[in-house]
LUMTORPA-208444 format. One line per field, with one value per atom (N, C-alpha, C): atom name; residue in one letter; x, z, y negated. Coordinates in steps of 0.2 Angstrom, whole numbers, plus 5000, padded with zeros to 4 digits. Layout:
! LUMTORPA-208444
atom	[CA / ...] .
rest	[A / ...] .
X	[X / ...] .
Z	[Z / ...] .
Y	[Y / ...] .
END
This chain:
! LUMTORPA-208444
atom	[N / CA / C / N / CA / C / N / CA / C / N / CA / C / N / CA / C / N / CA / C / N / CA / C / N / CA / C / N / CA / C / N / CA / C / N / CA / C / N / CA / C / N / CA / C / N / CA / C / N / CA / C / N / CA / C / N / CA / C / N / CA / C / N / CA / C / N / CA / C / N / CA / C / N / CA / C / N / CA / C / N / CA / C / N / CA / C / N / CA / C / N / CA / C / N / CA / C / N / CA / C / N / CA / C / N / CA / C / N / CA / C / N / CA / C / N / CA / C / N / CA / C / N / CA / C / N / CA / C / N / CA / C / N / CA / C / N / CA / C / N / CA / C / N / CA / C / N / CA / C / N / CA / C / N / CA / C / N / CA / C / N / CA / C / N / CA / C / N / CA / C / N / CA / C / N / CA / C / N / CA / C / N / CA / C / N / CA / C / N / CA / C / N / CA / C / N / CA / C / N / CA / C / N / CA / C / N / CA / C / N / CA / C / N / CA / C / N / CA / C / N / CA / C / N / CA / C / N / CA / C / N / CA / C / N / CA / C / N / CA / C / N / CA / C / N / CA / C / N / CA / C / N / CA / C / N / CA / C / N / CA / C / N / CA / C / N / CA / C / N / CA / C / N / CA / C / N / CA / C / N / CA / C / N / CA / C / N / CA / C / N / CA / C / N / CA / C / N / CA / C / N / CA / C / N / CA / C / N / CA / C / N / CA / C / N / CA / C / N / CA / C / N / CA / C / N / CA / C / N / CA / C / N / CA / C / N / CA / C / N / CA / C / N / CA / C / N / CA / C / N / CA / C / N / CA / C / N / CA / C / N / CA / C / N / CA / C / N / CA / C / N / CA / C / N / CA / C / N / CA / C / N / CA / C / N / CA / C / N / CA / C / N / CA / C / N / CA / C / N / CA / C / N / CA / C / N / CA / C / N / CA / C / N / CA / C / N / CA / C / N / CA / C / N / CA / C / N / CA / C / N / CA / C / N / CA / C / N / CA / C / N / CA / C / N / CA / C / N / CA / C / N / CA / C / N / CA / C / N / CA / C / N / CA / C / N / CA / C / N / CA / C / N / CA / C / N / CA / C / N / CA / C / N / CA / C / N / CA / C / N / CA / C / N / CA / C / N / CA / C / N / CA / C / N / CA / C / N / CA / C / N / CA / C / N / CA / C / N / CA / C / N / CA / C / N / CA / C / N / CA / C / N / CA / C / N / CA / C / N / CA / C] .
rest	[X / X / X / X / X / X / X / X / X / X / X / X / X / X / X / X / X / X / X / X / X / X / X / X / X / X / X / X / X / X / X / X / X / X / X / X / X / X / X / X / X / X / X / X / X / X / X / X / X / X / X / X / X / X / X / X / X / X / X / X / X / X / X / X / X / X / X / X / X / X / X / X / X / X / X / X / X / X / X / X / X / X / X / X / X / X / X / X / X / X / X / X / X / X / X / X / X / X / X / X / X / X / X / X / X / X / X / X / X / X / X / X / X / X / X / X / X / X / X / X / X / X / X / X / X / X / X / X / X / X / X / X / X / X / X / X / X / X / X / X / X / X / X / X / X / X / X / X / X / X / X / X / X / X / X / X / X / X / X / X / X / X / X / X / X / X / X / X / X / X / X / X / X / X / X / X / X / X / X / X / X / X / X / X / X / X / X / X / X / X / X / X / X / X / X / X / X / X / X / X / X / X / X / X / X / X / X / X / X / X / X / X / X / X / X / X / X / X / X / X / X / X / X / X / X / X / X / X / X / X / X / X / X / X / X / X / X / X / X / X / X / X / X / X / X / X / X / X / X / X / X / X / X / X / X / X / X / X / X / X / X / X / X / X / X / X / X / X / X / X / X / X / X / X / X / X / X / X / X / X / X / X / X / X / X / X / X / X / X / X / X / X / X / X / X / X / X / X / X / X / X / X / X / X / X / X / X / X / X / X / X / X / X / X / X / X / X / X / X / X / X / X / X / X / X / X / X / X / X / X / X / X / X / X / X / X / X / X / X / X / X / X / X / X / X / X / X / X / X / X / X / X / X / X / X / X / X / X / X / X / X / X / X / X / X / X / X / X / X / X / X / X / X / X / X / X / X / X / X / X / X / X / X / X / X / X / X / X / X / X / X / X / X / X / X / X / X / X / X / X / X / X / X / X / X / X / X / X / X / X / X / X / X / X / X / X / X / X / X / X / X / X / X / X / X / X / X / X / X / X / X / X / X / X / X / X / X / X / X / X / X / X / X / X / X / X / X / X / X / X / X / X / X / X / X / X / X / X / X / X / X / X / X / X / X] .
X	[5363 / 5362 / 5365 / 5361 / 5364 / 5369 / 5374 / 5380 / 5378 / 5379 / 5377 / 5382 / 5380 / 5385 / 5387 / 5393 / 5395 / 5397 / 5399 / 5401 / 5395 / 5389 / 5383 / 5381 / 5381 / 5379 / 5383 / 5390 / 5394 / 5393 / 5392 / 5390 / 5384 / 5379 / 5373 / 5374 / 5379 / 5380 / 5384 / 5387 / 5391 / 5397 / 5401 / 5407 / 5413 / 5419 / 5425 / 5427 / 5429 / 5431 / 5436 / 5440 / 5444 / 5445 / 5445 / 5446 / 5453 / 5456 / 5462 / 5462 / 5464 / 5463 / 5469 / 5468 / 5473 / 5471 / 5475 / 5473 / 5468 / 5464 / 5458 / 5461 / 5458 / 5460 / 5454 / 5455 / 5449 / 5452 / 5458 / 5461 / 5464 / 5464 / 5467 / 5475 / 5478 / 5485 / 5487 / 5483 / 5484 / 5483 / 5477 / 5476 / 5481 / 5484 / 5490 / 5496 / 5497 / 5503 / 5502 / 5495 / 5494 / 5493 / 5492 / 5491 / 5497 / 5501 / 5506 / 5504 / 5498 / 5495 / 5497 / 5499 / 5500 / 5494 / 5495 / 5490 / 5486 / 5489 / 5485 / 5480 / 5481 / 5476 / 5470 / 5471 / 5466 / 5461 / 5454 / 5450 / 5447 / 5446 / 5442 / 5435 / 5430 / 5423 / 5419 / 5418 / 5416 / 5408 / 5404 / 5397 / 5396 / 5392 / 5391 / 5384 / 5382 / 5375 / 5375 / 5371 / 5370 / 5366 / 5366 / 5361 / 5354 / 5352 / 5346 / 5344 / 5348 / 5347 / 5348 / 5351 / 5353 / 5360 / 5360 / 5366 / 5370 / 5376 / 5381 / 5387 / 5391 / 5397 / 5402 / 5408 / 5413 / 5419 / 5421 / 5427 / 5433 / 5438 / 5444 / 5450 / 5456 / 5462 / 5464 / 5467 / 5468 / 5473 / 5478 / 5483 / 5481 / 5474 / 5472 / 5467 / 5465 / 5459 / 5454 / 5447 / 5442 / 5441 / 5439 / 5438 / 5430 / 5427 / 5419 / 5416 / 5420 / 5417 / 5417 / 5422 / 5422 / 5417 / 5416 / 5411 / 5404 / 5403 / 5396 / 5395 / 5400 / 5400 / 5398 / 5402 / 5400 / 5393 / 5390 / 5384 / 5378 / 5381 / 5376 / 5372 / 5375 / 5371 / 5375 / 5372 / 5376 / 5381 / 5380 / 5386 / 5385 / 5391 / 5391 / 5395 / 5393 / 5397 / 5397 / 5403 / 5403 / 5399 / 5396 / 5392 / 5396 / 5393 / 5397 / 5398 / 5402 / 5404 / 5397 / 5393 / 5387 / 5382 / 5381 / 5377 / 5379 / 5386 / 5388 / 5387 / 5388 / 5386 / 5379 / 5374 / 5367 / 5365 / 5368 / 5366 / 5369 / 5375 / 5379 / 5378 / 5377 / 5376 / 5383 / 5388 / 5395 / 5398 / 5403 / 5406 / 5412 / 5413 / 5419 / 5425 / 5429 / 5435 / 5433 / 5427 / 5425 / 5420 / 5419 / 5414 / 5417 / 5413 / 5415 / 5413 / 5415 / 5414 / 5407 / 5405 / 5398 / 5394 / 5388 / 5384 / 5381 / 5380 / 5377 / 5370 / 5369 / 5362 / 5357 / 5358 / 5354 / 5357 / 5352 / 5355 / 5357 / 5363 / 5366 / 5369 / 5369 / 5374 / 5381 / 5385 / 5392 / 5396 / 5402 / 5407 / 5413 / 5416 / 5422 / 5428 / 5433 / 5438 / 5442 / 5443 / 5446 / 5453 / 5456 / 5463 / 5463 / 5457 / 5456 / 5455 / 5454 / 5452 / 5459 / 5465 / 5471 / 5472 / 5468 / 5470 / 5464 / 5466 / 5460 / 5456 / 5460 / 5456 / 5458 / 5453 / 5455 / 5453 / 5456 / 5455 / 5451 / 5445 / 5441 / 5439 / 5435 / 5433 / 5430 / 5431 / 5429 / 5422 / 5419 / 5413 / 5414 / 5420 / 5423 / 5430 / 5432 / 5438 / 5444 / 5443 / 5449 / 5450 / 5448 / 5449 / 5447 / 5451 / 5450 / 5446 / 5443 / 5440 / 5443 / 5445 / 5448 / 5442 / 5441 / 5436 / 5438 / 5435 / 5437 / 5434 / 5438 / 5435 / 5429 / 5429 / 5424 / 5417 / 5418 / 5412 / 5409 / 5414 / 5412 / 5408 / 5410 / 5407 / 5400 / 5400 / 5394 / 5389 / 5390 / 5385 / 5383 / 5386 / 5384 / 5381 / 5382 / 5381 / 5384 / 5391 / 5394 / 5396 / 5396 / 5399 / 5407 / 5411 / 5418 / 5420 / 5424 / 5426 / 5432 / 5436 / 5441 / 5439 / 5438 / 5436 / 5441 / 5447 / 5452 / 5458 / 5461 / 5467 / 5473 / 5479 / 5485 / 5485 / 5486 / 5486 / 5492] .
Z	[3991 / 3989 / 3983 / 3978 / 3972 / 3973 / 3970 / 3970 / 3967 / 3970 / 3968 / 3962 / 3957 / 3952 / 3953 / 3956 / 3957 / 3951 / 3946 / 3940 / 3937 / 3937 / 3934 / 3938 / 3945 / 3949 / 3948 / 3947 / 3946 / 3939 / 3934 / 3928 / 3928 / 3931 / 3932 / 3935 / 3940 / 3943 / 3939 / 3934 / 3929 / 3931 / 3936 / 3939 / 3936 / 3937 / 3935 / 3940 / 3938 / 3942 / 3938 / 3942 / 3939 / 3944 / 3941 / 3945 / 3945 / 3950 / 3950 / 3952 / 3948 / 3950 / 3954 / 3959 / 3964 / 3966 / 3970 / 3972 / 3978 / 3979 / 3984 / 3991 / 3994 / 4001 / 4005 / 4011 / 4016 / 4019 / 4022 / 4026 / 4022 / 4024 / 4020 / 4019 / 4024 / 4024 / 4019 / 4018 / 4013 / 4006 / 4005 / 3999 / 3997 / 4002 / 4000 / 3997 / 4001 / 3998 / 3992 / 3990 / 3984 / 3978 / 3980 / 3974 / 3973 / 3979 / 3979 / 3980 / 3982 / 3984 / 3991 / 3993 / 3999 / 4004 / 4010 / 4014 / 4016 / 4017 / 4019 / 4014 / 4008 / 4003 / 4002 / 4005 / 4004 / 4010 / 4009 / 4015 / 4018 / 4024 / 4028 / 4028 / 4025 / 4025 / 4030 / 4036 / 4042 / 4043 / 4042 / 4043 / 4050 / 4053 / 4060 / 4061 / 4068 / 4069 / 4075 / 4075 / 4081 / 4086 / 4092 / 4097 / 4095 / 4090 / 4088 / 4083 / 4081 / 4076 / 4069 / 4068 / 4061 / 4059 / 4053 / 4050 / 4047 / 4048 / 4045 / 4043 / 4038 / 4036 / 4038 / 4041 / 4043 / 4038 / 4035 / 4030 / 4032 / 4034 / 4037 / 4033 / 4033 / 4030 / 4033 / 4028 / 4030 / 4036 / 4037 / 4042 / 4048 / 4049 / 4055 / 4058 / 4064 / 4068 / 4069 / 4069 / 4070 / 4077 / 4079 / 4085 / 4086 / 4089 / 4089 / 4092 / 4097 / 4101 / 4097 / 4093 / 4088 / 4083 / 4080 / 4075 / 4078 / 4084 / 4088 / 4088 / 4090 / 4091 / 4084 / 4079 / 4072 / 4070 / 4072 / 4070 / 4075 / 4080 / 4086 / 4089 / 4090 / 4093 / 4100 / 4104 / 4110 / 4109 / 4104 / 4103 / 4096 / 4093 / 4087 / 4088 / 4086 / 4086 / 4080 / 4079 / 4072 / 4072 / 4067 / 4066 / 4064 / 4064 / 4062 / 4055 / 4052 / 4045 / 4041 / 4044 / 4041 / 4040 / 4046 / 4046 / 4041 / 4041 / 4037 / 4029 / 4027 / 4021 / 4019 / 4024 / 4022 / 4021 / 4025 / 4025 / 4019 / 4018 / 4012 / 4005 / 4005 / 3999 / 3997 / 4001 / 3999 / 4004 / 4003 / 4008 / 4011 / 4017 / 4020 / 4016 / 4015 / 4011 / 4004 / 4002 / 3996 / 3996 / 4002 / 4003 / 4000 / 3995 / 3992 / 3996 / 3994 / 3998 / 3995 / 3990 / 3987 / 3984 / 3983 / 3979 / 3984 / 3990 / 3995 / 3993 / 3995 / 3994 / 3997 / 4004 / 4007 / 4008 / 4008 / 4009 / 4017 / 4018 / 4025 / 4025 / 4031 / 4032 / 4032 / 4030 / 4029 / 4032 / 4036 / 4038 / 4035 / 4032 / 4028 / 4033 / 4035 / 4039 / 4035 / 4039 / 4037 / 4033 / 4036 / 4033 / 4026 / 4023 / 4016 / 4012 / 4014 / 4010 / 4007 / 4010 / 4007 / 4000 / 3998 / 3992 / 3987 / 3980 / 3975 / 3974 / 3975 / 3974 / 3980 / 3981 / 3986 / 3983 / 3987 / 3984 / 3990 / 3987 / 3992 / 3989 / 3993 / 3991 / 3984 / 3980 / 3973 / 3971 / 3977 / 3976 / 3976 / 3975 / 3975 / 3978 / 3982 / 3986 / 3981 / 3975 / 3970 / 3966 / 3969 / 3965 / 3970 / 3969 / 3972 / 3967 / 3970 / 3966 / 3968 / 3963 / 3964 / 3961 / 3966 / 3965 / 3967 / 3965 / 3968 / 3975 / 3979 / 3986 / 3986 / 3981 / 3981 / 3979 / 3975 / 3973 / 3979 / 3983 / 3989 / 3993 / 3994 / 3999 / 3996 / 3990 / 3987 / 3986 / 3984 / 3982 / 3989 / 3994 / 4001 / 4005 / 4003 / 4007 / 4014 / 4013 / 4019 / 4024 / 4030 / 4035 / 4035 / 4035 / 4035 / 4042 / 4045 / 4052 / 4054 / 4058 / 4060 / 4065 / 4063 / 4066 / 4067 / 4065 / 4066 / 4070 / 4072 / 4077 / 4073 / 4074 / 4072 / 4075 / 4071 / 4074 / 4078] .
Y	[5283 / 5276 / 5275 / 5271 / 5269 / 5264 / 5265 / 5260 / 5253 / 5248 / 5241 / 5240 / 5236 / 5234 / 5227 / 5226 / 5220 / 5216 / 5219 / 5215 / 5212 / 5216 / 5213 / 5207 / 5208 / 5202 / 5196 / 5197 / 5191 / 5188 / 5192 / 5189 / 5185 / 5187 / 5184 / 5177 / 5176 / 5170 / 5165 / 5168 / 5164 / 5161 / 5164 / 5161 / 5165 / 5162 / 5165 / 5170 / 5176 / 5181 / 5186 / 5190 / 5195 / 5201 / 5207 / 5213 / 5215 / 5217 / 5220 / 5227 / 5232 / 5239 / 5241 / 5246 / 5248 / 5255 / 5258 / 5265 / 5264 / 5269 / 5268 / 5267 / 5261 / 5260 / 5257 / 5257 / 5254 / 5248 / 5248 / 5243 / 5238 / 5231 / 5226 / 5227 / 5229 / 5230 / 5235 / 5240 / 5246 / 5243 / 5239 / 5235 / 5231 / 5227 / 5223 / 5227 / 5232 / 5237 / 5239 / 5242 / 5245 / 5240 / 5234 / 5229 / 5224 / 5224 / 5219 / 5212 / 5211 / 5204 / 5203 / 5197 / 5195 / 5196 / 5199 / 5201 / 5195 / 5189 / 5183 / 5181 / 5183 / 5181 / 5186 / 5192 / 5197 / 5196 / 5196 / 5195 / 5201 / 5200 / 5205 / 5202 / 5206 / 5203 / 5207 / 5205 / 5208 / 5207 / 5212 / 5212 / 5212 / 5208 / 5207 / 5205 / 5205 / 5204 / 5199 / 5194 / 5189 / 5192 / 5189 / 5191 / 5190 / 5186 / 5185 / 5191 / 5195 / 5200 / 5199 / 5193 / 5191 / 5193 / 5196 / 5199 / 5193 / 5193 / 5188 / 5191 / 5188 / 5190 / 5185 / 5188 / 5184 / 5185 / 5180 / 5181 / 5178 / 5182 / 5180 / 5183 / 5180 / 5182 / 5189 / 5194 / 5200 / 5201 / 5196 / 5197 / 5194 / 5192 / 5189 / 5193 / 5192 / 5195 / 5190 / 5192 / 5188 / 5186 / 5180 / 5177 / 5177 / 5182 / 5182 / 5176 / 5174 / 5168 / 5162 / 5161 / 5155 / 5156 / 5162 / 5163 / 5162 / 5164 / 5162 / 5155 / 5151 / 5144 / 5141 / 5143 / 5140 / 5142 / 5147 / 5149 / 5146 / 5143 / 5141 / 5146 / 5152 / 5157 / 5159 / 5164 / 5166 / 5170 / 5175 / 5180 / 5183 / 5186 / 5189 / 5196 / 5201 / 5207 / 5211 / 5214 / 5218 / 5224 / 5226 / 5232 / 5238 / 5244 / 5250 / 5250 / 5254 / 5255 / 5257 / 5262 / 5264 / 5258 / 5254 / 5249 / 5243 / 5242 / 5237 / 5238 / 5245 / 5247 / 5246 / 5248 / 5248 / 5241 / 5236 / 5229 / 5225 / 5227 / 5223 / 5226 / 5233 / 5236 / 5239 / 5238 / 5240 / 5244 / 5249 / 5252 / 5248 / 5249 / 5245 / 5247 / 5241 / 5242 / 5240 / 5239 / 5237 / 5231 / 5229 / 5223 / 5217 / 5214 / 5208 / 5202 / 5196 / 5190 / 5186 / 5189 / 5187 / 5193 / 5192 / 5197 / 5202 / 5201 / 5206 / 5208 / 5214 / 5217 / 5212 / 5210 / 5206 / 5199 / 5194 / 5187 / 5187 / 5185 / 5184 / 5177 / 5175 / 5169 / 5171 / 5166 / 5168 / 5162 / 5164 / 5160 / 5161 / 5156 / 5157 / 5154 / 5158 / 5155 / 5149 / 5144 / 5138 / 5139 / 5144 / 5146 / 5148 / 5150 / 5152 / 5146 / 5141 / 5135 / 5132 / 5134 / 5132 / 5134 / 5140 / 5143 / 5141 / 5141 / 5140 / 5147 / 5153 / 5159 / 5163 / 5168 / 5173 / 5180 / 5185 / 5192 / 5196 / 5199 / 5202 / 5209 / 5213 / 5220 / 5219 / 5224 / 5224 / 5228 / 5229 / 5233 / 5241 / 5243 / 5250 / 5249 / 5255 / 5255 / 5255 / 5256 / 5256 / 5249 / 5244 / 5238 / 5232 / 5226 / 5220 / 5215 / 5210 / 5205 / 5198 / 5195 / 5188 / 5183 / 5179 / 5173 / 5167 / 5161 / 5155 / 5154 / 5151 / 5150 / 5145 / 5140 / 5135 / 5139 / 5144 / 5148 / 5152 / 5155 / 5159 / 5154 / 5148 / 5143 / 5141 / 5139 / 5137 / 5142 / 5148 / 5153 / 5156 / 5156 / 5159 / 5153 / 5147 / 5141 / 5142 / 5144 / 5146 / 5140 / 5142 / 5138 / 5139 / 5133 / 5134 / 5132 / 5137 / 5136 / 5140 / 5138 / 5142 / 5147 / 5154 / 5159 / 5165 / 5164 / 5169 / 5167 / 5172 / 5171 / 5175 / 5173 / 5177 / 5184 / 5189 / 5196 / 5197] .
END
C-alpha cells in the first residue's frame, strides 16, 4: 500500500501544525516516553465500526480507555466495536501508532473526547510511527465535523 502523505494533506487544509520526531513506537505510553510529552496530551485514534457498518474514529487521551457504550450513545447507534490493526490501517490509510486525528483516507465520523477540549493543541499519530503531529483541537473538531462527547474512562 502506498504510504499516504500526511504533510501534503495538512498543507492543503491550510492549518497550523508541527511534527515532533521520536523513535518508532506503536503505543501512546511509549510515544510519551520517547517524546517527553505528557501522556494525557497524546491521543489514541481508535478506528471502530458501528453495528450499521459505518467506520468511525474515536479520539481519546492516551492515559484513558475508551467507553464503547458512551461512544455508541454519542453516535446514536446500538453499538461500536474496535477493528483489527489491519482493518484500521486499510480504512484510515495509516498504520496503528501513526494514525492522525485528521486527514484519513476515507471520510469517517469522528468523536473527540471532551477531556481533550481543555487544551489548545493535541498530539496524535504523525502518519509514520517515528513522529507525532501537533494540531489545534479546534481544527480537529472543525475539519472532522466531530461530535464532542465524554467517551473515555480513567485507566
